[in-house]
C-alpha positions as a Python dict, from the first residue, in 0.01 Angstrom:
ca = {
    (1, 'M'): (0, 0, 0),
    (2, 'C'): (-218, 292, -107),
    (3, 'D'): (-333, 564, 131),
    (4, 'F'): (-683, 511, 271),
    (5, 'I'): (-980, 744, 237),
    (6, 'T'): (-991, 965, 547),
    (7, 'D'): (-1318, 1159, 539),
    (8, 'A'): (-1687, 1146, 447),
    (9, 'R'): (-1868, 1410, 240),
    (10, 'L'): (-2223, 1528, 300),
    (11, 'E'): (-2444, 1710, 52),
    (12, 'P'): (-2317, 2073, 65),
    (13, 'C'): (-2530, 2388, 77),
    (14, 'K'): (-2612, 2555, -254),
    (15, 'D'): (-2390, 2856, -188),
    (16, 'S'): (-2121, 2800, -451),
    (17, 'V'): (-2098, 2971, -791),
    (18, 'G'): (-1902, 2901, -1108),
    (19, 'G'): (-1655, 3117, -1294),
    (20, 'I'): (-1317, 3275, -1247),
    (21, 'Q'): (-1251, 3642, -1190),
    (22, 'A'): (-874, 3671, -1227),
    (23, 'V'): (-559, 3482, -1320),
    (24, 'Y'): (-204, 3557, -1207),
    (25, 'F'): (84, 3460, -1436),
    (26, 'C'): (427, 3373, -1290),
    (27, 'D'): (734, 3298, -1503),
    (28, 'Y'): (813, 2926, -1494),
    (29, 'D'): (1189, 2961, -1523),
    (30, 'L'): (1216, 3119, -1181),
    (31, 'G'): (1286, 2858, -918),
    (32, 'I'): (1006, 2857, -663),
    (33, 'T'): (983, 2755, -300),
    (34, 'I'): (640, 2633, -195),
    (35, 'T'): (534, 2616, 170),
    (36, 'R'): (240, 2390, 256),
    (37, 'D'): (19, 2340, 559),
    (38, 'A'): (74, 2052, 804),
    (39, 'D'): (-131, 1811, 588),
    (40, 'G'): (63, 1907, 274),
    (41, 'D'): (-258, 1986, 86),
    (42, 'A'): (-291, 2366, 102),
    (43, 'I'): (-19, 2601, -24),
    (44, 'T'): (48, 2870, 235),
    (45, 'S'): (310, 3067, 39),
    (46, 'V'): (508, 3069, -283),
    (47, 'Q'): (842, 3248, -308),
    (48, 'D'): (1112, 3306, -566),
    (49, 'G'): (1356, 3026, -483),
    (50, 'T'): (1659, 3210, -620),
    (51, 'N'): (1654, 3498, -372),
    (52, 'A'): (1380, 3410, -116),
    (53, 'A'): (1182, 3716, -222),
    (54, 'D'): (821, 3751, -320),
    (55, 'L'): (736, 3595, -655),
    (56, 'Q'): (636, 3841, -928),
    (57, 'A'): (284, 3772, -1059),
    (58, 'Y'): (92, 3956, -1332),
    (59, 'K'): (-282, 3987, -1276),
    (60, 'Y'): (-530, 3952, -1564),
    (61, 'S'): (-891, 4030, -1475),
    (62, 'V'): (-1139, 3813, -1666),
    (63, 'K'): (-1517, 3808, -1688),
    (64, 'G'): (-1772, 3590, -1857),
    (65, 'T'): (-1671, 3276, -2039),
    (66, 'S'): (-1328, 3203, -1888),
    (67, 'S'): (-1303, 2869, -1705),
    (68, 'F'): (-1066, 2628, -1530),
    (69, 'T'): (-1117, 2250, -1555),
    (70, 'Q'): (-915, 1961, -1417),
    (71, 'N'): (-958, 1629, -1596),
    (72, 'I'): (-851, 1312, -1418),
    (73, 'Q'): (-653, 1088, -1657),
    (74, 'A'): (-648, 745, -1492),
    (75, 'S'): (-541, 410, -1635),
    (76, 'R'): (-597, 94, -1437),
    (77, 'E'): (-407, -99, -1705),
    (78, 'N'): (-97, 119, -1661),
    (79, 'G'): (-142, 187, -1289),
    (80, 'T'): (-119, 564, -1344),
    (81, 'V'): (-312, 879, -1259),
    (82, 'A'): (-243, 1229, -1390),
    (83, 'F'): (-438, 1552, -1374),
    (84, 'E'): (-486, 1752, -1694),
    (85, 'Q'): (-534, 2119, -1610),
    (86, 'V'): (-713, 2331, -1872),
    (87, 'L'): (-753, 2708, -1842),
    (88, 'E'): (-962, 2880, -2108),
    (89, 'L'): (-944, 3258, -2113),
    (90, 'Q'): (-1136, 3517, -2309),
    (91, 'L'): (-966, 3857, -2308),
    (92, 'H'): (-1166, 4141, -2458),
    (93, 'K'): (-1015, 4414, -2680),
    (94, 'L'): (-709, 4397, -2907),
    (95, 'T'): (-411, 4618, -2820),
    (96, 'Q'): (-51, 4635, -2932),
    (97, 'A'): (71, 4585, -2574),
    (98, 'D'): (-151, 4278, -2531),
    (99, 'H'): (-24, 4134, -2862),
    (100, 'K'): (327, 4137, -2718),
    (101, 'E'): (221, 3974, -2389),
    (102, 'I'): (12, 3707, -2567),
    (103, 'K'): (316, 3620, -2777),
    (104, 'L'): (532, 3591, -2462),
    (105, 'L'): (272, 3374, -2289),
    (106, 'A'): (260, 3144, -2593),
    (107, 'W'): (640, 3114, -2606),
    (108, 'N'): (670, 3034, -2234),
    (109, 'R'): (506, 2793, -1990),
    (110, 'P'): (396, 2997, -1690),
    (111, 'R'): (268, 2881, -1357),
    (112, 'I'): (-80, 3025, -1314),
    (113, 'I'): (-282, 3114, -1005),
    (114, 'I'): (-656, 3099, -1078),
    (115, 'E'): (-897, 3301, -857),
    (116, 'D'): (-1259, 3188, -868),
    (117, 'Y'): (-1577, 3366, -755),
    (118, 'N'): (-1588, 3160, -434),
    (119, 'G'): (-1265, 3312, -302),
    (120, 'N'): (-1056, 3007, -393),
    (121, 'F'): (-708, 3034, -543),
    (122, 'F'): (-547, 2739, -728),
    (123, 'L'): (-187, 2695, -848),
    (124, 'A'): (-191, 2534, -1195),
    (125, 'G'): (125, 2405, -1360),
    (126, 'E'): (308, 2375, -1028),
    (127, 'E'): (567, 2120, -1145),
    (128, 'H'): (563, 2145, -1524),
    (129, 'G'): (407, 2481, -1609),
    (130, 'M'): (113, 2550, -1839),
    (131, 'D'): (146, 2564, -2219),
    (132, 'V'): (-67, 2764, -2460),
    (133, 'S'): (-224, 2480, -2657),
    (134, 'G'): (-460, 2690, -2870),
    (135, 'G'): (-641, 3016, -2908),
    (136, 'T'): (-752, 3289, -3143),
    (137, 'I'): (-698, 3655, -3211),
    (138, 'V'): (-1034, 3771, -3342),
    (139, 'T'): (-1186, 4099, -3461),
    (140, 'G'): (-1540, 3963, -3503),
    (141, 'A'): (-1769, 4025, -3800),
    (142, 'A'): (-2052, 4239, -3662),
    (143, 'M'): (-2011, 4544, -3440),
    (144, 'S'): (-2144, 4351, -3140),
    (145, 'D'): (-1904, 4055, -3189),
    (146, 'M'): (-1609, 3998, -2962),
    (147, 'S'): (-1281, 4166, -3049),
    (148, 'G'): (-1000, 4015, -2847),
    (149, 'Y'): (-813, 3699, -2760),
    (150, 'T'): (-908, 3348, -2660),
    (151, 'L'): (-632, 3136, -2507),
    (152, 'T'): (-625, 2775, -2392),
    (153, 'F'): (-354, 2675, -2146),
    (154, 'T'): (-298, 2306, -2079),
    (155, 'G'): (-83, 2135, -1819),
    (156, 'M'): (-33, 1779, -1697),
    (157, 'E'): (49, 1723, -1330),
    (158, 'T'): (73, 1432, -1085),
    (159, 'K'): (-178, 1593, -849),
    (160, 'P'): (-465, 1842, -880),
    (161, 'A'): (-394, 2214, -865),
    (162, 'G'): (-331, 2300, -500),
    (163, 'F'): (-543, 2548, -305),
    (164, 'V'): (-338, 2861, -232),
    (165, 'A'): (-390, 3062, 87),
    (166, 'S'): (-593, 3378, 56),
    (167, 'P'): (-478, 3650, 55),
    (168, 'L'): (-193, 3552, -172),
    (169, 'T'): (119, 3534, 46),
    (170, 'G'): (464, 3548, -112),
    (171, 'F'): (358, 3733, -426),
    (172, 'T'): (423, 4078, -563),
    (173, 'I'): (113, 4140, -774),
    (174, 'D'): (139, 4370, -1077),
    (175, 'S'): (-205, 4472, -1197),
    (176, 'T'): (-85, 4783, -1381),
    (177, 'E'): (-177, 4768, -1748),
    (178, 'G'): (98, 4857, -1992),
    (179, 'A'): (373, 4856, -1730),
}
């Protein structure tokens, strides 16, 4: 028997905005321990499962055209539902240090916390990680063209990306460039 719908939804106020302002990358290979609220829907903390310490996260500030989309992949014929998570990032300016980090991100499958402009945090790639599925390293043609990186991360999960408590609990955030 399937779970039943438990709540109604009214037309919300027009006080929400689109866009993401930061992403936080966490290495996938570290075992994690996730603590959830009583309903099991919201993530209250994430810790390094190997030593019960805070999980190291690397903050990337983003502006403009970066986005996070979750596509529901449902098949009545197969009796399945999965959630495709797609993060598209645009990172301005090419640097040698960023080249190295982009390469490492492409080789790995990080878990990613996405922070939107509404104060929401989402954990993408919770079970399986997120893979770089495309992107570019571009210098542009004209002086006013973008010089930087575009990256697409894709993940497939059995449930949508969970809301993470704000402020982030259980993380050590590194926002130092070139560290």
